[in-house]
C-alpha positions as CSV (number, residue, x, y, z in Angstrom):
1,M,0.0,0.0,0.0
2,K,1.2,3.5,-0.7
3,K,-0.2,7.0,-0.2
4,I,-0.8,8.9,-3.3
5,V,-2.0,12.4,-4.2
6,G,-5.7,12.8,-4.5
7,G,-9.0,12.3,-2.7
8,I,-12.5,11.4,-3.7
9,T,-11.8,11.2,-7.5
10,A,-8.5,9.2,-7.1
11,A,-10.2,5.9,-7.9
12,K,-11.2,5.0,-11.5
13,G,-14.6,6.1,-12.6
14,F,-15.4,8.6,-9.9
15,M,-16.2,12.2,-10.6
16,A,-16.9,15.3,-8.5
17,A,-18.2,18.8,-8.8
18,S,-18.8,21.7,-6.5
19,T,-20.7,25.1,-6.6
20,A,-21.6,28.1,-4.6
21,A,-25.4,27.7,-4.0
22,E,-25.6,30.4,-1.2
23,I,-27.5,28.0,1.0
24,K,-26.0,29.8,4.1
25,Y,-22.5,30.9,3.1
26,K,-22.3,33.9,0.7
27,D,-18.6,33.9,-0.1
28,R,-17.6,30.3,-0.9
29,K,-18.7,27.0,-2.4
30,D,-21.2,25.1,-0.4
31,M,-22.4,22.2,-2.4
32,A,-20.7,19.2,-3.8
33,M,-21.6,16.1,-5.9
34,I,-19.9,12.7,-6.2
35,F,-20.8,10.5,-9.2
36,S,-19.6,7.1,-10.4
37,K,-19.7,6.2,-14.1
38,T,-21.0,2.8,-13.1
39,P,-23.3,1.6,-10.3
40,C,-21.5,0.9,-6.9
41,K,-21.8,-1.4,-4.0
42,A,-22.5,0.9,-1.1
43,A,-22.0,0.6,2.6
44,G,-22.3,3.1,5.6
45,T,-22.3,3.8,9.2
46,F,-24.3,6.5,10.8
47,T,-24.9,8.5,14.0
48,T,-26.1,6.7,17.2
49,N,-27.9,9.9,18.3
50,V,-31.7,9.1,18.7
51,V,-32.3,12.4,17.0
52,K,-31.3,11.6,13.4
53,A,-31.3,14.1,10.5
54,A,-33.4,13.4,7.5
55,P,-30.4,12.6,5.3
56,V,-29.3,10.0,7.7
57,K,-32.6,8.2,7.5
58,W,-32.6,8.5,3.7
59,D,-29.1,7.1,3.3
60,K,-29.6,4.2,5.7
61,Q,-32.5,3.2,3.5
62,V,-30.5,3.5,0.3
63,V,-27.6,1.5,1.7
64,T,-29.7,-1.3,3.1
65,E,-32.4,-1.5,0.5
66,S,-31.2,-0.2,-2.9
67,E,-29.6,-2.5,-5.4
68,F,-26.8,0.0,-5.9
69,A,-25.8,3.6,-5.4
70,Q,-24.2,5.9,-7.9
71,A,-24.2,9.5,-6.6
72,V,-24.0,11.6,-3.5
73,V,-25.3,15.2,-3.2
74,I,-23.9,17.2,-0.2
75,N,-24.7,20.7,1.1
76,A,-23.0,22.7,3.8
77,G,-24.6,25.3,6.0
78,I,-28.0,23.8,6.9
79,A,-28.1,20.3,8.4
80,N,-31.8,19.3,7.5
81,A,-32.1,17.9,11.1
82,C,-35.2,18.3,13.3
83,T,-37.1,19.3,10.2
84,G,-40.0,16.8,10.3
85,E,-41.7,15.3,7.2
86,E,-40.7,18.3,5.2
87,G,-37.1,17.5,5.7
88,M,-37.6,13.9,4.5
89,A,-39.6,15.2,1.5
90,Y,-36.6,17.5,0.7
91,C,-34.3,14.4,0.7
92,K,-36.5,12.7,-1.9
93,Q,-36.8,15.9,-3.9
94,T,-33.0,16.2,-4.0
95,A,-32.6,12.6,-5.0
96,D,-35.3,12.9,-7.7
97,K,-33.7,16.0,-9.2
98,A,-30.2,14.4,-9.2
99,A,-31.7,11.2,-10.8
100,E,-33.2,13.2,-13.5
101,L,-30.0,15.1,-14.2
102,L,-27.8,12.1,-14.1
103,N,-30.2,9.7,-15.7
104,I,-30.0,7.2,-12.8
105,P,-32.6,5.8,-10.4
106,S,-33.5,8.1,-7.5
107,D,-33.0,5.3,-5.0
108,S,-29.3,5.2,-6.1
109,V,-28.8,8.8,-4.9
110,L,-27.4,9.4,-1.4
111,V,-27.8,12.9,0.2
112,A,-25.9,14.5,3.0
113,S,-26.2,17.8,4.9
114,T,-24.2,19.6,7.5
115,G,-24.7,22.9,9.3
116,V,-27.3,24.6,11.5
117,I,-30.0,22.3,13.0
118,G,-33.7,23.2,12.7
119,M,-33.7,25.1,9.5
120,Q,-35.4,24.0,6.3
121,L,-33.3,23.6,3.1
122,P,-33.8,26.3,0.4
123,M,-34.7,23.8,-2.2
124,D,-34.7,26.3,-5.1
125,R,-31.0,26.9,-4.4
126,I,-30.3,23.2,-3.9
127,C,-31.8,22.3,-7.3
128,K,-30.0,25.2,-9.0
129,G,-26.8,23.9,-7.4
130,M,-27.3,20.4,-8.9
131,E,-28.1,21.9,-12.2
132,A,-24.8,23.8,-12.1
133,M,-22.8,20.8,-10.8
134,T,-24.0,18.0,-13.2
135,P,-22.3,19.4,-16.4
136,A,-19.2,20.2,-14.3
137,L,-18.5,16.7,-13.1
138,D,-14.9,15.9,-13.6
139,E,-12.5,13.0,-12.8
140,A,-9.6,15.4,-12.2
141,L,-8.0,15.4,-8.8
142,E,-8.7,19.2,-8.6
143,A,-12.4,18.4,-8.8
144,G,-12.2,16.2,-5.8
145,H,-10.1,18.7,-3.9
146,N,-12.7,21.4,-4.5
147,A,-15.5,19.2,-3.4
148,A,-13.5,18.6,-0.1
149,L,-13.4,22.4,0.3
150,A,-17.1,22.8,-0.4
151,I,-18.4,20.5,2.3
152,M,-16.6,22.4,5.1
153,T,-18.5,24.3,7.8
154,T,-16.3,25.5,10.7
155,D,-13.4,23.5,9.4
156,T,-10.2,25.5,8.7
157,K,-8.7,22.8,6.4
158,E,-10.0,20.5,3.8
159,K,-9.4,16.8,4.6
160,E,-8.7,14.2,1.9
161,V,-6.5,11.3,1.2
162,A,-5.9,8.5,-1.3
163,V,-4.0,5.2,-1.4
164,E,-3.1,2.4,-3.9
165,F,-2.8,-1.3,-3.1
166,E,-2.7,-4.6,-5.0
167,V,-5.4,-7.3,-5.1
168,N,-4.3,-10.4,-7.0
169,G,-1.8,-8.4,-8.9
170,V,-4.3,-5.6,-9.8
171,T,-3.8,-2.1,-8.7
172,V,-6.7,-0.8,-6.7
173,T,-7.3,2.8,-5.4
174,L,-9.2,4.1,-2.4
175,G,-9.7,7.8,-1.9
176,G,-11.8,9.8,0.4
177,M,-12.7,13.2,1.9
178,C,-14.5,14.3,5.1
179,K,-15.5,17.3,7.1
180,G,-15.7,17.7,10.8
181,S,-14.6,20.3,13.4
182,G,-17.2,20.6,16.1
183,M,-19.9,18.3,17.7
184,I,-17.4,15.5,17.5
185,H,-17.7,12.5,19.9
186,P,-17.3,8.7,19.5
187,N,-20.1,6.4,18.3
188,M,-19.9,8.1,15.1
189,C,-18.3,11.4,15.5
190,T,-20.1,14.4,14.0
191,M,-18.9,14.3,10.6
192,L,-19.6,13.6,7.0
193,S,-17.1,11.3,5.3
194,F,-17.2,9.8,1.8
195,L,-14.9,7.1,0.5
196,A,-14.6,5.8,-3.1
197,T,-12.8,2.8,-4.4
198,D,-12.6,1.0,-7.7
199,L,-12.3,-2.3,-5.9
200,A,-14.8,-5.2,-6.8
201,I,-16.1,-6.6,-3.5
202,D,-19.2,-8.3,-2.1
203,K,-21.5,-5.7,-0.5
204,S,-21.8,-7.6,2.8
205,L,-18.1,-7.7,3.1
206,L,-17.8,-4.0,2.2
207,Q,-20.2,-3.2,5.1
208,E,-18.5,-5.6,7.6
209,A,-15.0,-4.1,6.7
210,L,-16.3,-0.5,7.3
211,R,-18.1,-1.4,10.5
212,E,-15.0,-3.0,12.0
213,V,-12.6,-0.2,10.9
214,V,-14.8,2.5,12.3
215,K,-14.4,1.2,15.8
216,D,-10.8,2.1,16.1
217,T,-10.7,5.2,13.8
218,F,-13.7,7.5,13.6
219,N,-15.2,6.2,16.8
220,M,-12.0,7.0,18.6
221,I,-12.0,10.8,18.2
222,T,-13.7,13.6,20.2
223,V,-13.6,17.3,20.2
224,D,-16.4,18.4,22.5
225,G,-18.4,15.4,23.7
226,D,-21.4,16.1,21.4
227,T,-22.6,13.3,19.1
228,S,-24.2,14.9,16.1
229,T,-27.5,14.3,14.5
230,N,-25.9,14.0,11.0
231,D,-22.9,11.7,11.3
232,T,-22.6,9.8,8.1
233,L,-19.8,7.6,6.7
234,L,-20.3,6.3,3.2
235,I,-18.2,4.1,1.0
236,L,-18.9,3.4,-2.7
237,A,-17.1,0.6,-4.7
238,N,-17.6,0.5,-8.4
239,G,-15.3,-2.5,-9.3
240,L,-13.6,-0.7,-12.2
241,A,-10.1,-1.7,-11.1
242,G,-10.9,-5.1,-12.7
243,N,-9.8,-7.4,-9.8
244,D,-11.6,-10.7,-9.3
245,A,-14.4,-9.6,-6.9
246,I,-13.6,-10.3,-3.2
247,T,-16.4,-12.6,-2.0
248,A,-14.9,-14.2,1.1
249,K,-12.4,-13.2,3.8
250,G,-8.8,-14.0,3.2
251,K,-5.5,-12.3,2.1
252,E,-7.3,-9.9,-0.4
253,Y,-9.9,-8.9,2.1
254,D,-7.3,-8.3,4.7
255,T,-5.3,-6.1,2.3
256,F,-8.4,-4.0,1.6
257,V,-9.1,-3.7,5.3
258,E,-5.6,-2.5,5.9
259,A,-6.0,0.2,3.3
260,L,-9.4,1.2,4.6
261,Y,-8.0,1.5,8.2
262,Y,-5.3,3.7,7.0
263,V,-7.6,6.0,5.2
264,C,-10.1,6.2,8.0
265,E,-7.5,6.8,10.7
266,F,-5.8,9.5,8.5
267,L,-9.2,11.3,8.1
268,A,-10.2,10.8,11.7
269,K,-6.9,12.4,12.9
270,K,-7.3,15.3,10.5
271,M,-10.7,16.0,12.0
272,A,-9.5,15.8,15.6
273,A,-6.6,18.1,14.9
274,D,-8.9,20.7,13.2
275,G,-11.3,20.7,16.2
276,E,-13.0,24.0,16.6
277,G,-10.5,26.5,18.1
278,A,-7.8,23.8,18.4
279,S,-4.1,24.6,18.5
280,K,-2.8,21.0,18.7
281,L,-3.7,17.3,18.2
282,F,-4.1,15.5,21.5
283,E,-3.6,11.7,21.4
284,A,-4.0,9.1,24.2
285,K,-2.4,5.7,23.7
286,V,-3.3,3.0,26.3
287,V,-1.3,-0.2,26.1
288,N,-1.3,-3.5,28.0
289,A,-4.9,-3.2,29.2
290,K,-7.0,-6.1,30.3
291,S,-9.4,-6.0,27.3
292,K,-9.8,-4.1,24.1
293,E,-12.9,-2.4,25.4
294,D,-11.0,-1.2,28.5
295,A,-8.3,0.3,26.3
296,R,-10.8,2.1,24.1
297,T,-12.7,3.4,27.1
298,L,-9.6,4.7,28.9
299,S,-8.1,6.4,26.0
300,R,-11.3,8.0,25.0
301,A,-11.9,9.2,28.6
302,I,-8.5,11.0,28.5
303,V,-9.0,12.9,25.3
304,A,-12.7,13.7,26.2
305,S,-12.0,15.4,29.5
306,N,-12.3,19.1,29.4
307,L,-9.7,19.3,32.2
308,S,-7.3,17.2,30.3
309,K,-7.9,19.3,27.2
310,A,-7.4,22.5,29.0
311,A,-4.1,21.2,30.6
312,I,-2.8,20.2,27.1
313,Y,-3.7,23.8,25.9
314,G,-1.9,25.4,28.8
315,C,1.1,23.0,28.6
316,D,0.4,22.2,32.2
317,A,2.0,18.9,33.3
318,N,-0.8,18.1,35.7
319,F,-0.9,14.3,35.1
320,G,-3.7,14.0,37.7
321,R,-6.1,15.3,35.1
322,F,-5.5,12.2,33.0
323,L,-5.5,9.7,35.8
324,C,-8.8,11.2,37.1
325,A,-10.4,10.8,33.7
326,M,-9.3,7.2,33.6
327,G,-10.7,6.7,37.1
328,Y,-14.2,7.7,36.1
329,S,-14.2,6.1,32.7
330,G,-15.9,3.0,34.0
331,A,-13.0,0.7,33.3
332,Q,-11.7,-1.1,36.4
333,F,-7.9,-1.0,37.1
334,D,-5.4,-0.6,39.9
335,E,-3.5,2.7,39.7
336,R,-0.6,0.8,41.4
337,D,0.0,-0.9,38.0
338,V,-0.1,2.3,35.9
339,E,2.8,4.1,34.3
340,L,2.1,7.4,32.5
341,F,4.3,9.3,30.0
342,F,4.2,12.6,28.1
343,E,5.4,12.3,24.4
344,S,5.8,14.5,21.5
345,K,8.5,15.4,18.9
346,E,10.2,17.2,21.7
347,G,10.8,14.0,23.7
348,R,9.4,11.6,26.2
349,L,9.0,12.0,29.9
350,Q,7.6,9.6,32.6
351,V,5.6,11.4,35.3
352,F,3.8,8.6,37.1
353,D,5.1,5.2,38.1
354,K,2.8,2.6,39.6
355,G,0.9,4.6,42.1
356,T,3.7,7.1,42.7
357,P,4.4,10.5,41.2
358,I,7.9,11.0,39.7
359,V,9.9,14.2,40.3
360,F,10.4,15.7,36.8
361,D,11.6,18.8,35.2
362,E,8.6,21.2,34.6
363,D,10.4,23.0,31.8
364,I,11.1,19.8,29.9
365,A,7.4,18.7,30.4
366,A,6.2,22.1,29.2
367,K,8.3,21.8,26.1
368,I,7.0,18.4,25.3
369,L,3.4,19.5,25.8
370,G,4.0,22.5,23.7
371,A,4.4,20.6,20.5
372,D,1.6,20.7,17.9
373,E,0.9,16.9,18.4
374,V,1.0,15.6,22.0
375,T,0.6,12.1,23.3
376,I,-0.4,10.8,26.7
377,Y,1.0,7.3,26.8
378,V,-0.3,5.0,29.5
379,D,0.9,1.5,30.3
380,M,-1.7,-0.4,32.3
381,H,0.5,-3.6,33.0
382,E,-2.7,-5.6,33.2
383,G,-3.0,-7.5,29.8
384,N,-2.1,-7.3,26.1
385,E,-4.7,-5.0,24.5
386,E,-4.2,-1.4,23.3
387,A,-6.1,1.5,21.8
388,T,-5.5,5.0,20.7
389,A,-7.9,7.9,20.9
390,W,-7.6,11.4,19.3
391,G,-8.9,14.8,20.3
392,C,-7.7,18.3,20.6
393,D,-6.9,21.0,23.2
394,L,-9.7,23.2,24.6
395,T,-9.0,26.9,23.8
396,Y,-10.8,30.2,24.2
397,D,-11.7,30.1,20.6
398,Y,-14.0,27.1,21.0
399,V,-16.4,29.1,23.0
400,K,-16.2,32.1,20.6
401,I,-17.0,29.9,17.6
402,N,-20.0,28.2,19.2
403,A,-21.3,31.3,21.0
404,D,-22.4,32.8,17.6
405,Y,-22.5,29.7,15.3
406,R,-25.8,30.6,13.7
407,S,-24.8,34.2,12.9
């Protein structure tokens, strides 16, 4: 497997377009379209929030019931969440319009929205946006890049990646893009993420691979503890690479899962690092835990704690913040087994040793914590399982951004 330049249009047969529809933003593109030249196997995972946006409900139905998917229409600025039957009707209207323009079935069109909750979509602008994007669909990498820019809300950076790998001697490509900056918490984080591959694979295996990979990638990030109404992760596989279709688990399936994991982890970390107001990526790595679930629980608790996040922002070597978060996480452990370290490109420093604090140089600790990527490394000494979670520091700008989000 190797990382290559590109994003959602890197794989064969995938096209993208974007436009400024003025749905909410007046100075930038705010709609994107993804289209495959041929029908795709589709899989997805979605928010666990009981309050699910209309596009989530629509897409779950397409993924589970439709024979294939071929297009995705995305808007930024308005979430189409908490919008009742009218919101669901707008999903159908969007799909019907895209189907007409692209000459495909309406039940092969996926839709996604992100932005303010509780507002109805301006369907006249949505339809005009689709009319503008359809003739502009392009396989160029730039088209995919512009689509990644168009789906952003409070994001400060576009997020895209692509990789190549081999299946039975055939080169296969997997690319993707996502957006996410605030309202991010595990069990789908608040995000929209779209993956496209030219791999030929059985639909059920595609879904299984996505569901398993999500557990240790997108479900291991948090920014603010809020699980969104709109979380959507979709993958389309059109088979144009020409490999013999993967219909059972084995070496070829494992190769795909490895590539999928890399892409999902890459995008997840990009979202965590771009958390609203963030100045650094905050990672927690827990090793030698009793169980995988304990490792996940402990690492997520560390990066989710507001006190931990504030300490990371202030470069405050207050290791008690991290131990406290572990203690209320729900995982059972003995602090007399725990070792805790600070790590970054500036070095590594142990600060806690099996129940006892270690005398350390505060200046060295502050330098390590001052890097743009900081890791809290915890050795539980209780088993063989490990997990890593990602978040960001908590800054003054987070409050500023969310205090006037609608304006």
